[in-house]
Every structure is written in C-alpha cells, then in structure tokens.
C-alpha positions as CSV (number, residue, x, y, z in Angstrom):
1,M,118.3,66.2,108.0
2,E,114.9,64.2,110.2
3,P,115.1,66.4,113.2
4,L,115.0,69.6,110.9
5,L,112.1,68.5,108.7
6,D,110.2,66.8,111.6
7,A,110.5,70.2,113.3
8,W,109.4,72.4,110.5
9,W,106.7,69.9,109.8
10,R,105.3,70.1,113.6
11,A,105.6,73.8,113.6
12,R,103.4,73.8,110.5
13,W,100.9,71.7,111.7
14,A,100.7,72.5,115.3
15,V,97.0,73.3,115.5
16,V,96.2,69.9,113.8
17,Y,98.3,67.9,116.2
18,R,96.5,69.0,119.0
19,L,93.1,68.3,117.8
20,P,91.0,65.2,118.8
21,S,91.0,62.1,116.4
22,E,87.4,63.0,115.2
23,S,88.4,66.6,114.7
24,K,91.4,65.3,112.7
25,L,89.1,63.4,110.2
26,M,86.9,66.1,110.0
27,F,89.9,68.4,109.1
28,T,91.1,66.0,106.4
29,A,87.7,65.7,105.0
30,L,87.1,69.5,104.7
31,L,90.6,70.0,103.4
32,I,90.1,67.0,100.6
33,G,86.7,68.4,99.6
34,G,88.6,72.2,99.6
35,A,91.1,70.7,97.2
36,T,88.3,69.6,94.8
37,I,86.4,72.4,94.9
38,A,89.5,74.6,94.2
39,S,90.5,72.1,91.3
40,F,87.1,72.7,89.4
41,A,87.3,76.2,90.1
42,A,90.5,76.5,88.6
43,I,89.6,74.2,85.7
44,A,86.5,76.7,84.9
45,L,88.6,79.7,85.5
46,A,91.4,78.4,83.0
47,R,88.7,77.7,80.6
48,A,87.2,81.3,80.6
49,P,87.5,83.4,77.4
50,S,89.3,85.9,79.5
51,A,92.1,83.4,80.4
52,R,92.4,82.4,76.6
53,A,92.8,85.8,75.7
54,A,95.8,86.3,78.3
55,F,97.6,83.0,76.9
56,E,97.3,84.6,73.5
57,W,98.9,87.8,74.7
58,C,101.6,85.7,76.6
59,A,102.1,83.6,73.5
60,N,102.8,86.9,71.3
61,H,105.2,88.3,74.2
62,R,107.4,85.3,75.4
63,F,110.5,87.0,75.6
64,L,108.3,89.5,78.4
65,C,106.6,86.1,80.1
66,A,110.0,84.6,80.6
67,S,111.8,87.6,82.0
68,A,108.8,88.0,84.5
69,A,109.0,84.4,85.4
70,A,113.0,84.6,85.8
71,S,112.5,87.8,88.1
72,Y,109.9,86.1,90.1
73,G,111.9,82.9,90.4
74,L,114.9,85.1,91.8
75,L,113.1,86.9,94.0
76,F,111.2,83.7,95.4
77,V,114.4,82.0,96.2
78,L,116.2,84.8,97.7
79,R,113.2,85.5,99.9
80,R,112.8,81.7,100.8
81,R,116.3,81.6,101.8
82,A,116.5,84.5,103.9
83,N,113.4,83.6,105.6
84,I,114.6,79.8,106.2
85,R,117.9,81.2,107.5
86,S,116.0,83.5,109.8
87,E,113.7,81.1,111.0
88,Y,116.5,78.7,111.8
89,A,118.6,81.2,113.6
90,Q,115.8,81.8,116.3
91,S,114.7,77.9,116.6
92,W,115.8,75.7,119.3
93,L,117.6,73.6,116.7
94,V,120.7,75.7,117.0
95,A,121.7,74.1,120.1
96,T,121.8,70.8,118.8
97,P,124.4,69.0,117.1
98,I,123.1,69.3,113.7
99,R,125.8,69.5,110.8
100,A,125.5,72.9,108.7
101,S,125.6,70.4,105.8
102,A,122.2,69.0,106.7
103,F,120.6,72.6,107.2
104,Q,121.9,73.2,103.8
105,Q,120.1,70.4,102.5
106,M,116.9,71.0,104.2
107,M,116.7,74.5,102.8
108,A,117.3,73.3,99.2
109,M,114.6,70.3,99.4
110,R,112.0,73.2,100.9
111,I,112.6,75.8,98.2
112,A,113.0,73.2,95.3
113,A,109.8,71.4,96.4
114,S,107.9,75.0,96.3
115,L,109.1,75.8,93.0
116,M,108.3,72.3,91.5
117,L,104.6,72.8,93.2
118,Q,104.3,76.2,91.5
119,L,105.4,74.5,88.0
120,A,103.1,71.8,88.4
121,V,100.4,73.9,88.9
122,V,101.1,76.1,85.8
123,S,101.7,72.8,83.9
124,V,98.0,71.6,85.0
125,I,96.5,75.0,84.2
126,V,97.9,74.9,80.8
127,A,97.1,71.3,80.1
128,T,93.7,72.1,81.4
129,V,93.4,74.9,78.5
130,G,94.5,72.5,75.9
131,D,95.3,75.5,73.7
132,S,98.1,76.1,71.4
133,A,98.8,79.6,72.5
134,A,98.8,78.1,76.1
135,M,101.5,75.4,75.0
136,V,103.7,78.1,73.5
137,T,103.4,80.2,76.7
138,L,104.6,76.9,79.1
139,L,107.8,76.3,78.0
140,P,109.4,80.0,78.5
141,V,107.6,80.6,81.9
142,M,109.2,77.0,82.7
143,A,112.5,78.1,81.3
144,G,112.4,81.6,83.1
145,L,111.5,80.1,86.6
146,L,114.3,77.6,86.6
147,L,116.9,79.9,85.5
148,G,115.7,82.4,87.8
149,G,115.5,79.9,90.9
150,T,119.2,78.6,89.9
151,V,120.2,82.1,90.1
152,G,118.6,82.8,93.5
153,A,120.0,79.5,94.8
154,V,123.4,80.6,94.1
155,W,123.4,84.1,94.8
156,P,125.3,85.1,97.9
157,I,123.2,86.5,100.7
158,T,125.6,88.4,103.4
159,E,125.0,89.4,106.7
160,H,124.9,93.1,106.0
161,L,121.9,92.6,103.8
162,D,120.3,90.6,106.2
163,S,120.4,93.2,109.0
164,R,119.9,96.1,106.9
165,P,116.9,97.8,108.8
166,A,114.1,98.1,106.6
167,S,112.7,101.2,108.2
168,R,115.9,103.4,106.7
169,I,113.7,104.2,103.8
170,L,110.4,105.0,105.8
171,R,109.2,108.2,107.0
172,H,110.3,108.6,110.5
173,R,107.3,109.7,112.7
174,R,107.4,113.2,114.7
175,G,106.8,113.8,118.0
176,E,105.8,111.1,120.7
177,D,102.3,110.2,121.8
178,H,102.2,107.9,124.9
179,R,98.4,107.2,125.4
180,P,97.6,103.6,124.4
181,S,96.2,103.2,121.1
182,L,95.6,100.8,118.1
183,D,96.8,103.3,115.6
184,G,100.1,101.9,114.9
185,L,98.4,98.6,113.7
186,S,97.0,100.7,110.8
187,R,100.5,102.1,109.6
188,W,101.8,98.4,110.1
189,P,100.9,97.0,106.6
190,I,101.8,100.6,105.2
191,R,105.3,100.5,106.3
192,S,105.7,96.8,105.6
193,A,104.6,97.2,101.7
194,L,107.0,100.1,101.9
195,A,109.6,98.2,103.3
196,W,109.3,95.3,100.5
197,H,110.2,98.1,97.9
198,R,113.8,98.3,98.9
199,P,116.2,99.2,96.1
200,E,117.6,95.4,96.1
201,N,113.9,94.3,95.4
202,S,112.4,97.2,93.4
203,K,115.2,97.5,90.9
204,F,113.9,93.8,89.3
205,L,110.3,95.3,89.0
206,F,111.7,98.5,87.0
207,I,113.7,96.0,84.9
208,V,110.4,94.2,83.9
209,A,108.7,97.6,83.8
210,A,111.2,98.8,81.1
211,L,110.9,95.8,79.1
212,S,107.0,96.2,78.7
213,V,107.4,99.2,76.9
214,P,106.4,99.0,73.2
215,A,109.3,99.8,70.6
216,G,108.6,103.2,69.2
217,S,106.1,104.3,71.7
218,S,105.8,107.6,73.4
219,A,107.6,108.9,76.4
220,V,103.9,109.7,78.0
221,L,102.9,106.2,77.2
222,G,106.1,105.0,78.8
223,L,105.7,106.8,81.9
224,L,102.0,105.4,82.3
225,I,103.4,101.8,81.9
226,L,105.6,102.6,84.7
227,A,103.3,104.2,86.6
228,T,101.1,101.3,86.4
229,W,103.5,98.7,86.9
230,S,104.7,100.9,90.4
231,V,101.0,101.2,91.8
232,A,100.0,97.7,91.1
233,S,103.4,96.2,92.7
234,Y,102.3,98.5,95.7
235,S,98.7,97.1,95.7
236,F,100.0,93.5,95.6
237,A,102.5,94.2,98.3
238,L,99.7,95.6,100.4
239,V,97.7,92.3,100.0
240,H,100.8,90.5,100.7
241,S,101.7,92.6,104.0
242,I,97.9,92.2,105.7
243,P,98.4,88.2,106.5
244,L,101.7,88.6,107.8
245,V,100.7,91.8,110.1
246,A,97.5,90.0,111.2
247,K,99.9,87.1,112.5
248,E,102.2,88.9,114.3
249,A,100.2,91.3,115.9
250,A,97.7,88.5,117.1
251,V,100.3,87.0,118.9
252,W,101.5,90.5,120.3
253,L,97.8,91.0,121.4
254,R,96.8,87.8,122.5
255,P,96.9,88.4,126.2
256,T,94.8,91.8,125.9
257,T,91.1,92.4,125.9
258,V,91.1,93.7,122.3
259,A,88.0,92.3,120.3
260,F,88.0,91.0,117.1
261,G,86.4,94.1,115.4
262,A,88.9,96.7,116.6
263,F,91.6,94.1,115.5
264,A,90.6,93.8,112.2
265,W,89.4,97.5,111.5
266,F,92.7,99.0,112.5
267,I,94.7,96.7,110.6
268,V,92.5,97.1,107.3
269,R,91.3,100.8,107.3
270,R,94.7,102.6,106.2
271,A,95.4,99.8,103.5
272,L,91.9,99.9,102.5
273,I,92.5,104.0,101.8
274,H,95.5,102.8,99.8
275,Q,93.8,100.7,97.9
276,C,91.3,102.7,96.8
277,L,93.7,105.7,96.0
278,G,95.6,103.0,93.7
279,V,92.6,101.9,91.9
280,F,91.5,105.5,91.4
281,L,95.1,106.1,89.7
282,L,95.0,103.0,87.7
283,S,91.4,103.3,86.5
284,I,92.4,107.0,85.3
285,I,95.3,105.5,83.5
286,A,92.8,102.6,82.0
287,I,90.5,105.2,80.8
288,Q,93.9,107.4,79.4
289,V,94.7,104.5,77.3
290,G,90.9,103.9,75.9
291,G,89.1,101.4,78.4
292,A,85.8,101.8,78.6
293,L,84.4,103.5,81.9
294,V,81.8,101.0,82.8
295,E,84.4,98.2,82.5
296,V,87.0,100.0,84.6
297,M,84.6,100.7,87.4
298,Y,83.8,97.2,87.4
299,F,87.0,95.7,87.7
300,A,88.0,98.6,90.4
301,V,85.0,97.1,92.4
302,L,86.1,93.5,92.0
303,W,89.8,94.2,93.1
304,L,88.7,96.2,96.3
305,L,86.0,93.2,97.1
306,L,88.9,90.7,96.8
307,F,91.2,92.8,99.0
308,T,88.6,93.4,101.5
309,M,87.8,89.5,101.5
310,I,91.5,88.4,101.8
311,A,92.0,91.0,104.8
312,A,88.7,89.9,106.4
313,I,89.7,86.1,106.2
314,S,93.3,86.8,107.2
315,A,92.4,88.6,110.1
316,R,89.9,86.5,111.5
317,Q,91.8,83.1,111.1
318,Q,95.2,84.8,112.6
319,F,92.9,86.2,115.5
320,N,91.6,82.7,116.4
321,R,95.2,81.1,115.8
322,A,94.3,79.4,112.6
323,P,95.9,79.0,109.0
324,S,94.6,81.3,106.8
325,L,96.4,80.5,103.5
326,A,94.3,77.6,102.1
327,R,91.0,79.8,103.0
328,V,92.0,82.6,101.3
329,V,93.4,80.8,98.1
330,G,89.8,78.8,98.1
331,A,87.8,81.9,98.4
332,A,89.6,83.8,95.5
333,I,89.5,81.0,93.3
334,L,85.7,80.5,94.2
335,V,84.7,84.3,93.8
336,I,86.9,84.7,90.3
337,A,85.8,81.5,88.9
338,A,82.0,82.4,89.9
339,E,82.2,85.8,88.4
340,S,83.8,84.6,85.0
341,R,80.7,82.5,84.7
342,L,78.2,85.3,85.5
343,R,78.7,88.8,86.3
344,G,77.8,89.5,89.8
345,V,77.6,86.1,91.4
346,G,81.2,86.2,92.3
347,I,80.8,89.7,94.1
348,A,77.6,88.6,96.0
349,A,79.6,85.6,97.0
350,G,82.4,87.6,98.0
351,A,80.6,90.0,100.0
352,A,78.8,87.1,101.8
353,I,82.2,85.6,102.8
354,I,83.5,89.0,104.1
355,L,80.1,89.7,106.1
356,F,80.4,85.8,107.6
357,H,84.3,86.5,108.6
358,W,83.6,89.9,110.1
359,I,80.8,89.4,111.9
360,G,80.6,86.0,113.4
361,S,84.2,85.9,115.1
362,E,85.1,85.8,118.9
363,R,88.5,84.6,119.8
364,A,89.2,81.6,122.1
365,R,91.3,82.1,125.0
366,A,93.9,80.2,126.1
C-alpha cells in the first residue's frame, strides 16, 4: 500500500519536488493564498441571487437533482477506476511483488477521497448559503452521489470495454497527406469529445434528458430539451478535452521547435469554432423558449470567454510542464464571482487573464 501511495504522490508533485527550498516555500504561500481567494470568491458566488434561484429550482426538482447526482457519481467512479487501472498497468510498480489486494485498497481510497472531497465542497457551499431551499437540496444530492458511487464501485469493468477503440464511432479521414503539419492538433480535442459520447456513456445523458422533460409538454419542447442537453454535453466535453490534449501534445512535441503560439492556436482553433456553433444553437433554443435577446447574447459571450480562458491557461501551463487544474479553477471562480457582483468586471478580468497567458509564454527546454 505505501509504495503505491508514495509513487502516486510523487508523480503528482514531481515538479514541486525538484524545486529549491525557497521556491517550495513560495509555492506553498501561493497555494494557501490562492485557496483563500478561491474560498472567498466561492462564498460570494454562493450568496449571489442567481445561486439562490438555482437552489430554489433544485429544491422543487429534488428527484431530478438526485438522478443527475447519481448519474454523475456512477460515471465518475467508473472513469476513475478505469484510469487508475490503466495508470497502474503502465507503471513500473507492475514488476514489483505488490499484492493485488493492496492495489485494490489504494484505488478504493483514492476514489473515496475524491467523492468525499466533492461532498464536502457541496456541503460548504450549502452551509454558506444558509437557505432552506439549499438545505432541502443537499440531502437528495448527497444520497444520489453516494448511490451512484456505490453502484460504480461494484460495476464490473471487463477488458473488452477497456480495450474498445474509441475511434470506431469517429469519421475516418479520407486520403493521406504526408506533409508535416500541426493540423492534427486541431482535430484532437474534437475527436476526444466525440469519443467520450460513446453509447455506454451517452445513455446516462439521455436518461437525465428524458427525465427533465415536464409531464404533458409538447413534442417540440421535448426535442428542444433533448437538443439542449446534447449540445451542452458536447460543449462541456470540449472544455474537458482541451487540458488533456494539451498535456499529451506537449509531451509529444517537446523535442521539437514548435513555438507556443502555434501550439496553442492549433489546439484551440477548431474547438473554438465548434463552441461558437454550439452557443449559436443554444441561443436560438433559448430565444425560442422566451429568453431575452440581450441576456442570451450576454451569457453566450461569457461562456465563450470562459472557454477561451480555460484553453489559454491549460495550453500555457502544459506547454511549460506545469499543472493547470488549480489555476483554471481559481480563474473561473474569480471571473464568475466578479461578474456576479458587477457585470463587465468579470469579462474584463477574463480577457486580461487570456492575454497574460497567451502572449507571455515561452517554454523552458530540458
């Protein structure tokens, strides 16, 4: 158990271990300061009127919230189990005489710790709001998350599902072009997002979408709700795929002389076009169901700004061989909290963050 946990911990903090003592102290101070700022921003965001309205909606749709939390917990645990098994299969610890039971215990501890941390974050947000609607929402969400996580923990993962090629559902490229180009980077996030929507994953999305259709509604409204869930899921999958693609592409292109501008642009450009198309479709749906044109345009611009900011931060951090998750989460919370206080401030802050990460980055070579 101890060698597995020690190897996992050192792999996650390999960059920090190589820093001098002074840099480690600076990193610790920045980490504590960033966590404090993120906490105050989350508290301010949770007390915003829009957050209270969201909690009231969740309190009126507790079964739907519990179903969504159960689906999320099931998919989260299944994905974490598959990732940890793949990580262990490629590790040098396979050749060591570590028992399989120790590996199973380590995997259970890591997944349980992740779930408990998410439950703690939800509980802190609800306690910060201190509203009756938020308190009513907490129990179904916790019950659904625990139920989905428990089912995901006992769900059998066969080798056939693990080894299934994701490219079976993707469009094959016609012809061959042997000229050197970075055009493949722009298709990588798209295909990663499409590969996530395999039938064994997307079926849970369609179950939640079907449960969210109000009783007695028309067929047109049902189709609009299904389209909204599908486009939103694809947009979030693109956001999730950008950091993963940037990390793998940075490792692959590290021995080359590719500049950061070309690296980031080829990764982001096609995904940004798809995001614009998705936002356009969602805007049309929102206007059809009665949304105001100005409000719809405002939220469309805000979403595109958040996507571009996340992509810029992920590309720069991975290009420089540095972790990006904490910086992405902190920047997103800062922009949303500032925007909830005064419209326009968060958008300006997000634009400044994008320019900072896009312009001032050069890779330190090994």
